[in-house]
C-alpha positions in Angstrom: 17.9 -46.4 -76.2 15.3 -46.9 -73.4 11.8 -46.1 -74.5 9.8 -47.0 -71.4 11.5 -46.4 -68.1 10.4 -48.2 -65.0 10.3 -46.2 -61.8 13.2 -48.2 -60.4 15.3 -47.4 -63.4 14.4 -43.8 -63.2 15.2 -43.5 -59.4 18.4 -45.5 -59.7 19.6 -43.4 -62.7 18.9 -40.1 -60.8 20.7 -41.4 -57.7 23.7 -42.2 -59.9 23.7 -38.6 -61.1 22.7 -39.5 -64.6 19.7 -38.3 -66.7 16.7 -40.7 -66.8 13.7 -40.0 -69.0 12.4 -37.4 -66.4 13.1 -36.2 -62.9 11.5 -38.7 -60.4 9.1 -37.6 -57.6 9.4 -38.6 -53.9 7.5 -37.8 -50.7 5.8 -39.3 -47.7 2.0 -38.6 -47.7 -0.2 -38.0 -44.7 -2.9 -36.2 -46.7 -6.1 -38.2 -47.0 -7.2 -35.8 -49.8 -4.1 -36.6 -51.8 -4.5 -40.4 -51.2 -8.2 -40.4 -52.1 -7.6 -38.3 -55.2 -5.1 -40.7 -56.7 -6.7 -43.9 -55.4 -10.2 -42.9 -56.4 -11.4 -44.4 -53.1 -12.2 -43.2 -49.6 -9.4 -43.9 -47.1 -10.2 -45.8 -44.0 -8.1 -47.7 -41.4 -9.6 -50.9 -42.7 -8.6 -50.4 -46.3 -5.4 -48.3 -45.9 -3.0 -51.2 -46.7 -4.5 -51.3 -50.2 -5.6 -47.7 -50.8 -2.4 -46.0 -49.7 -0.1 -48.1 -52.0 -2.5 -47.7 -54.8 -2.4 -43.9 -54.6 1.4 -43.9 -54.3 1.7 -46.1 -57.3 -0.2 -43.6 -59.4 1.5 -40.4 -58.1 5.1 -41.0 -57.1 8.2 -42.7 -58.3 9.5 -43.5 -54.8 8.2 -43.3 -51.2 8.5 -45.0 -47.8 5.8 -47.2 -46.3 3.8 -44.7 -44.3 0.3 -45.9 -43.2 -2.4 -44.6 -40.9 -3.0 -46.3 -37.5 -5.7 -46.1 -34.8 -5.7 -43.3 -32.3 -4.8 -43.9 -28.7 -2.0 -44.7 -26.3 0.4 -47.6 -26.2 3.4 -48.6 -24.0 6.4 -50.4 -25.5 8.4 -53.1 -23.7 11.0 -50.6 -22.4 8.4 -48.5 -20.7 8.0 -45.6 -23.1 4.4 -44.4 -23.6 3.2 -43.0 -26.9 0.0 -41.2 -27.9 -1.4 -41.1 -31.5 -3.6 -38.1 -31.9 -4.1 -38.4 -35.7 -3.8 -41.3 -38.1 -0.2 -40.5 -39.2 1.6 -39.1 -36.2 2.6 -40.3 -32.8 4.1 -38.5 -29.8 6.1 -39.8 -26.9 4.3 -38.8 -23.7 6.0 -40.9 -21.0 9.4 -42.4 -20.3 10.8 -45.1 -17.9 13.0 -42.6 -16.0 12.4 -39.3 -14.1 15.9 -38.2 -13.0 19.5 -38.6 -13.8 19.9 -41.7 -11.6 17.0 -43.5 -13.1 18.1 -42.5 -16.6 21.6 -44.0 -16.0 19.9 -47.2 -14.7 17.8 -47.3 -17.9 20.8 -46.8 -20.1 22.7 -49.6 -18.3 19.8 -52.0 -18.9 19.6 -50.9 -22.5 23.3 -51.6 -23.1 22.8 -55.2 -21.8 19.7 -55.6 -24.0 21.4 -54.3 -27.2 24.5 -56.4 -26.7 22.3 -59.6 -26.3 20.1 -58.8 -29.2 20.0 -61.3 -32.1 18.5 -60.7 -35.5 15.2 -62.4 -36.4 14.9 -64.6 -39.4 15.5 -62.2 -42.3 13.2 -64.3 -44.6 10.2 -63.1 -42.6 11.0 -59.4 -43.2 11.9 -60.0 -46.8 8.6 -61.8 -47.4 6.7 -58.9 -45.9 8.6 -56.3 -47.9 8.0 -58.3 -51.1 4.3 -58.2 -50.3 4.5 -54.4 -49.9 6.5 -54.2 -53.2 3.7 -55.9 -55.0 1.1 -53.5 -53.5 3.2 -50.4 -54.4 3.2 -51.7 -58.0 6.4 -50.3 -59.3 6.8 -47.3 -57.0 10.1 -47.8 -55.2 10.1 -48.5 -51.5 13.3 -48.9 -49.5 15.1 -52.2 -49.4 16.4 -51.4 -45.9 16.7 -48.5 -43.5 18.9 -47.6 -40.5 18.9 -45.0 -37.8 22.3 -43.6 -36.7 22.9 -44.6 -33.1 23.6 -41.2 -31.5 20.5 -39.7 -33.2 18.3 -42.6 -32.2 19.4 -42.2 -28.5 18.9 -38.4 -28.2 15.5 -38.7 -29.9 14.6 -41.7 -27.6 15.3 -39.9 -24.3 15.0 -36.3 -25.3 17.8 -33.8 -26.2 18.0 -32.3 -22.7 18.3 -35.7 -20.9 20.8 -36.9 -23.5 23.1 -33.9 -23.2 22.9 -33.8 -19.4 23.8 -37.5 -19.2 26.6 -37.0 -21.7 28.0 -34.2 -19.6 27.8 -36.3 -16.4 28.7 -39.8 -17.7 30.3 -39.5 -21.1 31.8 -43.0 -21.0 28.3 -44.5 -20.3 26.8 -42.6 -23.2 29.5 -43.7 -25.6 29.1 -47.3 -24.5 25.4 -47.0 -25.1 25.9 -45.5 -28.6 28.3 -48.3 -29.6 26.0 -51.0 -28.3 23.2 -49.5 -30.4 25.4 -49.3 -33.5 26.6 -52.9 -33.0 23.0 -54.1 -32.8 22.2 -52.2 -35.9 25.1 -53.6 -37.9 24.1 -57.2 -36.9 20.6 -56.5 -38.2 21.9 -55.1 -41.5 24.3 -58.0 -41.9 21.3 -60.3 -41.8 19.7 -58.5 -44.7 22.1 -59.5 -47.4 19.3 -60.4 -49.9 17.5 -57.0 -49.6 18.4 -55.9 -53.1 15.5 -58.0 -54.2 13.2 -55.4 -52.8 14.7 -52.3 -54.4 18.0 -50.5 -55.1 17.8 -48.0 -52.3 18.3 -47.7 -48.6 17.8 -44.8 -46.1 19.9 -43.7 -43.2 18.2 -41.4 -40.6 20.4 -39.0 -38.7 18.5 -35.8 -37.7 21.2 -33.4 -36.4 20.0 -29.9 -37.5 17.7 -27.1 -36.7 16.7 -24.2 -38.9 19.8 -22.4 -40.1 22.2 -24.4 -37.8 23.3 -27.8 -36.6 22.0 -29.2 -33.3 25.5 -30.5 -32.5 28.9 -29.2 -33.5 30.9 -31.2 -36.0 33.4 -31.9 -33.2 30.6 -33.4 -31.0 29.4 -35.6 -33.9 33.0 -36.8 -34.6 33.5 -37.6 -30.9 30.4 -39.7 -30.8 31.3 -41.6 -34.0 28.5 -40.2 -36.1 30.4 -40.1 -39.4 32.2 -43.3 -38.7 28.9 -45.1 -38.1 27.5 -43.7 -41.4 30.6 -44.8 -43.2 30.2 -48.4 -41.9 26.5 -48.4 -42.8 27.2 -47.1 -46.3 30.0 -49.6 -46.9 27.6 -52.4 -46.0 24.8 -51.1 -48.1 27.0 -50.5 -51.1 28.2 -54.1 -50.8 24.5 -55.0 -51.3 24.5 -52.8 -54.4 22.2 -50.2 -52.8 22.2 -46.5 -53.2 22.1 -44.6 -49.9 19.9 -41.6 -49.1 20.7 -39.8 -45.9 17.8 -38.0 -44.1 18.1 -35.1 -41.8 15.7 -32.2 -41.5 17.2 -28.7 -41.0 20.4 -27.0 -42.2 23.0 -29.7 -42.7 25.1 -27.7 -45.3 28.2 -27.5 -43.0 28.4 -31.4 -42.9 27.6 -32.2 -46.5 31.3 -32.8 -47.3 31.6 -35.2 -44.4 28.5 -37.1 -45.6 30.0 -37.4 -49.1 33.2 -38.7 -47.6 31.2 -41.2 -45.5 29.7 -42.6 -48.8 26.2 -41.1 -48.9 24.7 -41.0 -52.4 22.0 -38.4 -51.7 20.6 -36.2 -49.0 16.9 -35.7 -48.2 15.1 -33.4 -47.8 16.8 -30.3 -49.2 15.1 -28.2 -46.5 14.8 -24.7 -48.1 12.9 -23.4 -45.1 15.9 -24.2 -42.9 18.3 -22.4 -45.2 19.3 -25.2 -47.6 20.0 -23.9 -51.1 19.3 -26.4 -53.8 21.0 -24.4 -56.5 24.1 -23.8 -54.4 24.3 -27.4 -53.3 24.0 -28.6 -56.9 26.8 -26.2 -58.0 29.1 -27.2 -55.2 28.5 -30.9 -54.8 26.4 -32.1 -57.8 29.2 -34.2 -59.3 29.4 -36.3 -56.1 25.9 -36.1 -54.5 22.2 -36.3 -55.5 19.4 -34.3 -53.9 15.9 -35.1 -52.8 13.2 -32.5 -52.1 13.6 -28.8 -52.5 10.1 -27.4 -53.0 9.3 -24.9 -50.2 6.4 -26.5 -48.2 5.4 -23.4 -46.3 5.8 -20.3 -48.5 5.1 -22.0 -51.8 3.0 -25.1 -51.3 1.0 -24.0 -48.4 0.7 -20.2 -48.9 1.5 -19.7 -52.6 -0.6 -19.7 -55.7 -0.7 -22.4 -58.4 1.6 -20.2 -60.5 4.0 -19.8 -57.5 4.2 -23.6 -57.3 4.8 -24.0 -61.0 7.5 -21.4 -61.1 9.2 -23.0 -58.0 9.2 -26.4 -59.6 10.5 -25.0 -62.9 13.3 -23.2 -61.1 14.3 -26.3 -59.2 14.3 -28.5 -62.3 16.5 -26.0 -64.1 18.9 -25.4 -61.3 19.3 -28.9 -60.0 17.8 -31.3 -62.6 20.3 -30.8 -65.4 22.7 -33.7 -65.6 20.6 -35.9 -63.3 21.0 -36.1 -59.5 17.6 -34.7 -58.6 14.5 -36.4 -57.1 11.9 -33.7 -56.7 9.7 -33.4 -53.6 8.7 -31.2 -50.7 11.3 -29.5 -48.4 9.6 -31.2 -45.4 9.7 -34.7 -47.0 6.0 -35.0 -46.4 2.7 -33.9 -48.1 0.5 -32.8 -45.2 -3.3 -32.6 -45.1 -3.1 -28.9 -44.7 -1.4 -28.3 -48.1 -3.9 -27.2 -50.8 -4.4 -30.2 -53.0 -4.4 -28.0 -56.1 -0.9 -26.9 -55.3 0.4 -30.4 -54.6 -1.1 -31.6 -57.9 0.6 -28.7 -59.6 4.0 -29.7 -58.2 3.4 -33.3 -59.5 1.9 -32.4 -62.9 4.6 -29.8 -63.6 7.3 -32.4 -63.0 5.5 -34.9 -65.2 5.2 -32.3 -67.9 8.4 -30.3 -67.7 10.8 -32.6 -65.9 11.6 -34.6 -69.0 15.2 -34.6 -70.3 16.7 -32.7 -71.8 15.6 -30.3 -69.0 14.5 -26.9 -70.4 12.9 -27.9 -73.6 9.4 -27.4 -72.1 10.2 -24.2 -70.2 8.3 -21.0 -71.1 10.9 -18.6 -72.2 9.6 -15.7 -70.1 10.1 -17.7 -66.9 13.9 -17.8 -67.0 
């Protein structure tokens, strides 16, 4: 009998679709109000490396390292220009190509660069992550993370440029994708000791809009999307890691493919895009865990405290029973514009009512 659960035990149990002591909480946080409330200190760029982890350690069971950075522009080694207009978000505002010919030239150079890439000393990254693990003081951070290659490329050059190039030069695009996937796998193979950081890894593969996919399942299969995820999952599982797959939007049509590929959980359950937490739990809860589910717009932003509490209780009851739920926002981020009172209600209701067996704390008139 476990009397005092660590956050790692709680998160690992939930991802294994078993019941821990209570439902864990996850989110990214870009709200200074939230950070300052839990840290008890004013946030600045100078103290963020200490204040942000301190707040997360007091509020959440798991998160990703997400820190403020100075405003301004920067250019990377490949020629992309980025602009940061607030502490937590950066936009791409320039690219090293301007037409199809210069894009194809860029892709050719990238293929050569990716094929020649060699992994850095993994001890350096592991030492850095162990330092962050100490700062987060028990709140689980990822041991590793990976972007699926096709997703990385269409985000890098823009969806229009990517699809135009794929229509004109499909062999070049596929060669580019496989070069990126090969580079990723070499990096992940160098991270064999990453379980020391935590039991969890993330795969990023944004492929959906609101209520529909960006790409057809046939397109995804043709470009190796699910094959790549399978290979990444196999490697991560060999490291004894649970794998969370991230995509915003409506990914319900490909959930069976993700399960087949080896994904342990999906994040976020984007209710605004049409994802149904209750329906997903009923259909796939014996094979998949779920992260998120609390409507960030209609409930957290626009709703009352009572609306938030009712939504959390409904999510706990519909998806928390039997384990397999990590509660959080449908956007996978707590923004500055969300009323702090509502966010605190989400967290405190989970602390209070998310304990197993689920339902023993529920007011009878709510359900």
